[in-house]
Legacy VTK file of the C-alpha trace (Angstrom):
# vtk DataFile Version 3.0
C-alpha trace
ASCII
DATASET POLYDATA
POINTS 59 float
4.130 -24.414 14.170
2.406 -21.547 12.421
3.933 -19.618 9.219
5.026 -16.061 9.797
3.053 -13.549 8.016
6.242 -11.700 5.114
3.446 -8.362 5.253
0.480 -7.220 5.967
-2.382 -5.470 3.531
-2.077 -1.436 4.577
-5.776 -1.631 3.792
-7.507 -4.659 5.660
-4.330 -5.526 7.715
-4.495 -8.638 6.994
-1.324 -11.311 6.951
0.311 -11.794 3.822
2.645 -15.095 3.670
4.770 -15.358 1.559
3.491 -17.778 -2.162
0.934 -15.784 -2.351
0.582 -12.523 -4.677
0.196 -8.213 -3.284
0.923 -5.132 -4.656
3.122 -3.160 -3.162
3.633 0.084 -3.566
7.304 1.151 -3.391
7.122 5.001 -2.488
5.140 4.685 0.993
6.099 0.617 1.177
3.208 -0.642 1.852
1.800 -3.337 0.445
-2.289 -4.468 -0.297
-4.050 -7.228 -0.348
-4.756 -6.691 -4.222
-6.371 -3.624 -6.966
-9.134 -3.125 -3.975
-6.883 -2.654 -0.776
-4.923 -0.263 -2.510
-7.668 1.893 -4.374
-9.052 1.704 0.036
-5.789 3.007 1.063
-4.318 5.344 -1.370
-8.224 7.118 -1.201
-7.794 7.488 2.738
-3.489 8.543 2.042
-4.288 10.858 -0.909
-3.286 14.294 0.273
0.070 13.022 1.281
0.537 11.066 -1.714
0.171 15.005 -3.236
1.945 17.003 -0.449
4.803 15.068 -0.513
4.579 14.658 -4.748
3.405 16.786 -6.466
3.525 20.784 -6.782
2.796 24.079 -8.456
5.608 24.762 -10.830
6.163 27.319 -13.391
6.612 26.677 -16.857
LINES 1 60
59 0 1 2 3 4 5 6 7 8 9 10 11 12 13 14 15 16 17 18 19 20 21 22 23 24 25 26 27 28 29 30 31 32 33 34 35 36 37 38 39 40 41 42 43 44 45 46 47 48 49 50 51 52 53 54 55 56 57 58
């Protein structure tokens, strides 16, 4: 019997199993193996972050 992954890394598609550490982005609901994978995923998705969560405002 093989263990089912609890999540999959959004950057490298590695299976993430229970009992190990991972980084979770609650805004986009994605998991990453570590900071390098999160940085890689963020770089590829930065325009989507900016489009959804930043705006110009008049002060």
